[in-house]
N, C-alpha and C positions, 0 to 999 in steps of 0.2 A: 835549513830553514824550512824545511819542507817547501810543498806547492804552491808557489802564491796565487792568492783567489783572485778572479774575475768580476772586477765590481763594473756591476751596470744599473743605470738607471733609466726608469720608466717616465720621467714628468719631461715637459718641454723647459727649458734655461729661463722664460720665463713667469712661472709658475711661483719660484718665492720671491722675485720682485716684485710680482703683483698685492701675494701675500701681505711680505712685508711695507709696503703703500697703503695696502687696506689697513694697516694697525699702527702707522705714522700718530695718529690722535690718542688712542689708547697707552703709545707708549710714552709719549708726551704729559698723556693724564695722569703715568703710574707716578713719573717722575717728577711731577708738580706734587700729587696727592699725599704720597708717600716714601719721603727720603730717606728715612730711616735715623736712627738715633744718630741727634746733633753733637757727639763727640764730648762736649764737655762735662765737667761733674755734676751730678748732682746731689743734692744735698742731703743727710741722712733726716732731717725732718724740716720744721721752721715751727720757731718760737714770734706770738705776736703780743706785742705789748702796747697799751691802750696810749694815744698821742700825749695825753697832760702826764702821763708815767714817764713816757722814756726821756733817757738823758744822755749827759757822756758816760757816767760810769753804770750802764745798764747790763752791759753783756758780760765787766768784768764781774760785776755786784749778782748777777747771774751765777756764776763760775764758784764765786765763792762761797753763794749759800749750799750747792747745790756740795760743793766742799764737806762745807760745815755740816751737812743733812747726814752727809757718807762717817764725818765724825762720830757724832752724836748714835747714829743708829746702827751704822757697819760698818768699823772702825777696823776691821782689817778683812784680808782676801777671806779667810776660810769663813766668816760670818754674813757676807754679804754673798758671797757661793748660797751657803746654806739657807739662805730666805730665798733667792731663788733658782734654786736645784740646779746650778750650774755645775757640769759635772769638775771633780779634783783636781785632775790633768789641767783644765783651763783657768782656775780659778783665782790664782796668780797673774798668769798672763794679764787675763778681762780685769779683772782691779786695778792691776800697775797701769794699763793704759785709759782704761775710767779715767781715774784719777789723772794722769797725763795730758790726755785731753782735757778737760775742767782745769786746767790750770792754765793750757796753750790756747785751747780754741773751745771754748765752754759751746757759742752762737753758730749754727752752721751760714744759718738764715733766718734774718730775723725780718719783719714786720712792723712796719708803725701803720697801728689801727684807728680810722677813722671811721670805721662804720660800729658793729656790736659794742665793742669794747670801750667806743668812743662817745657813742652815742648823740643826740641832736646839742650843739653847743650855740649862744649868738655867734652871729657872723665872725666881726672881729674877733673873735679869741679863737676860733678855727682858724682863722685866714694867721692867725699868730705862732697859732701851732705849727701851722704845714709849714709855715717858713722855716722856722725853728728845728723841724726836723729836716729838711734841709740843709740847714748851717754843719747840723749836728753830726749826718751822716756825712758832708764832706771834707769835717774835721775829722772824722775819724777814720774814712779810707786815706788822707793827707797823714796822720801820726803814729796809721798803722797799726790800730783798734778796733778794726771793723772786722765784720764779719763776711766772711765768705760773698754772700752775699744779702742786701740787704732794698728796705725800699720801700713801700706804704699800703695801706688796703684803704681805699678810697671808698665812698658809701657809693652804691651800686644806681642802676639807670632806670630804676622805679623813677617814675612821676614824680612822688615826692620829696627825695633826694635826689635828686638826678642834677639840678643846677648846683647843688651845694659839691655835689660829685664831681661834677666837670672844674667847681673855680677851686675843689682842692688839689686838687691832679696838676691844674694849672700852676695853682700856686707851687707848689712843691716841688716842680719840674723845671719852673720858672728859677725858682731859687738855686737850685742844683748848676741852671747855667750860667746864675751872676756868679754863684762861687769857683767857676771853674770846667765847669762841665759835668756829664751822664758820667757816673763810674765802671768800672765792666761790670761790678757786680749786680747794678742797678735791676728790681725786679717789685714789678707793678702786679696788683691783686684784684680782681674785678667782683666783688663778691655778686651771690645773688640772682644770677642769669637766670633765665625765664624764657627767652625768644633768642633766635640766634638774629635778628634784627637788634635786642642788645649790644649782641656783638660787635655787629654791624659800626651801629654807631660811635660806638668806642674806639674801633680801627677810625674812623673821620677824626674825632677829638685828637689821636696823636699824629695821623696826617698833617693837620693840621698845626702842633707844636713842632712835629720838623720843617715845615714850611715853616713857620714864621722865625724860626731860627737854623733856617742854613744846611739842614741833619740829612744824611742818608736818609731816603725813603728806607723804613723797616728798621730803622736803629731803635726804632720802641716797642717791645713785648712785652706780654703780659699771662698772666693765668686768668687762668675763667673755672671760680668756683661754684660746685653743682652743690647746690644750696635745696632744691625743688623738683618731686618729681616730674614735673613738665619739659628739665632740661633731660631725663631720663625719657622719657617716653611724652611724644608731642601728640594736640590732641589727632591728626589724621595716622599717629600710628607709626607717626617713624621715630628714630634715637634721633633726638632734638639734639643732643649733645654733638652726635658727628659733623652737622648742620651747624655747630658753631663753629668747631677749629677750622671749616671749609671758612667760614662766616668773618674767620682771620686772618684769612688771607695771607698764612704763613708768618704772623705775631703770636701766634698765642705757643708758649714755651710749657705749660702744666694744666692738670683737671686737678683740682684739689677737692677733696666728698668735705663736704661738711656736717659733719656725724647728727649732730643736733636739730639745727632747721631743719635736714631734711625726713631727719625720724620724725618730728614734731609736721611736718608735711604728711606722710602718710599714712598718721595716727598713732603712730605711735609712743603708748605713754611713757610719763617719765622716768618711770622706775624701768624700763628695759632700750631705753638708747644710748646706743652702745654699736663700737664701732664691725663687732661681730654679729652683730642681729643680723637674720636674712635678711631680712628691708634694703639692709646697707649692702649685703653681700651681692644683691644682685644690682644695685646702682653703680658699685665700682666693677662688678665684670661688666656690666656695658660701656664705662666708660671706658675700660682700660681692651678692649677687641674697639671702640671707635678709635682711640689713641694708637692701636699697632699702626708701624713703622710709618704717620706720622711727622715722629722725631719730638712730638708731644706728651707731654713725662706724666705719671696716674701719681698723686699722693693722697693718702690712708686720712681723715679725721684726728682726732683727738680724742681722751676721754677728760672725764671732769669731775675724776675720781680725785683729790690732791692729797699727794704723803704728804700729811702736820698731823701735828698733836702727838700722840704717845706714841712709842718705840712699834707698840702691838698695831695700830693701827699705819703709821707710814707703811711698815712692810708688808700687812694686807694690802694699799695702795700700789706698792712697788710690786711685787706679784702679779697682778693687775694688769701695772702698765707693760712689766715685761712681757709678759705672755698675750697681750694682745702685740706688741712688735713683733713678735719672733712668730707671730699667725699672720700678722702682714707680710711680710719677708719671704715666709713661705709663699703666699700669694703673689709673690712680685709687682706688691705697693714696698716700694724700696725709701718711701718719705713716710714721715707724719706731719703730725701737728702735736708740740707742748706748749700745756697751758701754764707750768707753774716749773721753778727753777726744780725743784723733789722728783721733776720727772726725767732732768738730766741724768743723772747718772744709771739709773735703768734702760732709757733710749741709747747709751751709748752699749751697757753692759749685753743688750739685744741684740745689736749688732755686730758688736766684736766676735761676744759666742758665736754667732750666725757666720759669721764669716771665717771665725779658727775654728770649729769643727770641720768647716768643709777645704780648707783652704788643701789638705796632703791631697785630699779623692781628689778635688780638680786639677789641681796641679799635674798627677797621675796622669792623666785622664789627655789634659790637653798636650803632654809631652810627649803620650803614647801618640796622641793623633798625627803629632807632627811629622816623628817617625816613622810614622806609618808602623808601629809595632803589634798592633789590633791587641788579642788580652780577653776577657771577658766581657766587654764591651764594645761594642761596636759604634763607635762617632761617623757622625756626618759633620758638614759643616758647619751648620744650624748648631748644631750643639758646640764644637769649635767657639763660634759665636759667641754660642748662653758662656760656656767657662772664661771665654777671655774676660767677657763683662763682670763675671760674677768674681774675679781677680782686682779688676780694675775699681771697681766697687769698694772692696776690702783694700785696696793701697789709696784710694783717695781718701775716705774716714778716715783712715788711723790703725783700723783692724790687724793691717799686715804690713809688712816694710818691704821696700824696694828686693833689698838683697834674698831676706827667704824665698820670696818666690822666681824671683831668677837663680837660686840653686835646684830648685824643685822644679822648674820646668824648662830652665834651660833658654830663659827668651827672656828679651828685653823688655821694658813699654813699651817701646816703639812695635817689637814685636803683638804685642798684645792689643796695640790700638790699631794695628792692623789686619788680626781675626775679627776683632768685635765690633769695628763700622770703618768704610774708609772717609765717613768724617772724620772721624776720629786720629783713623793716621794721614791724614792731610793736614788737621791739625798742628798733629804732632811735626810732621815737617817742617810747615812754617813757622813753627813757636822759635824765639829767639832764643 
């Protein structure tokens, strides 16, 4: 065993206790502000449908239109892969999974829109539309046709539309309660936030609703849509988006980048408004840093180039959307906005190709880390967390299968949850 080392210290016993006592407030602050990933599924996209256009058939209709677009413009795996530049060995698996997804679950997250996509309407009309949305969403969850996540985007907290936005939120939530309660997949999106005080005001609205219905405090969360330059850089030079997360008091679930409103706000001309513009990259980088560790997720924006018309134009639009989605995934923006059924094939193709391309390497690295086997990459716990998160996101969206991940890693879903996030692990343990 060799010579046993003599251990000696120089500090008095009370020094450690004194230091710990001095950092109690910091420890509490870290736990409150940076709880880590929430451990729940993140949808790969959000689809928004104007309130007057949303009906019970919307989700299935989008899936059917997307399948029809494939049938017309890329009827087999080889033609689809050729359009998008997908490797031959992935062409079949990706195409088959895209079609299966469009048949099974074409939309992962749907927002019934009462803002730009709906516009100003007579109060009685918007009231009726909001009540109808509540009924239809309740029915969708009740009969199993709902998307995993559904909700509304109300009008913003600016003076001109504030009362209308508050009323629509109230009508919609009250309708859900009248039909049996709030569904687990409920999501609210607050658009055009400029000042943290507007977030605080929305929190007050949700608190009042919870109190009126005896709901647990914090039951209602919401996404913050970042569409103005002031939400990134405040007048005093601070990152306003970080203050907005704090103002949400634990209710913020996401930050969604608004491509066209933000681009126009900073003066980008219409021809250059896109999610890969340098102004967009800057805004999303600030959002990403502000949200890191808070449990708030960042979503990319959308493209307004629609895959409609001639096959040549559809292919061009598909290539654009596929490329933008792959670019976002590489930058850790795992969610985006889709504006048309024709975007669904390339959304899922990009997502599935991304995870299937990285599957074997991620699985091998994680398995080596667990086995302490070493290799040509020295991974640390933080990397194991990222590798597990990659595999879990692939599983959640249907890009990967439980059996193949287990075979390649030797790990169960619960094991992956444990590496990815303590909150994920807790959810796995407590799940029925």
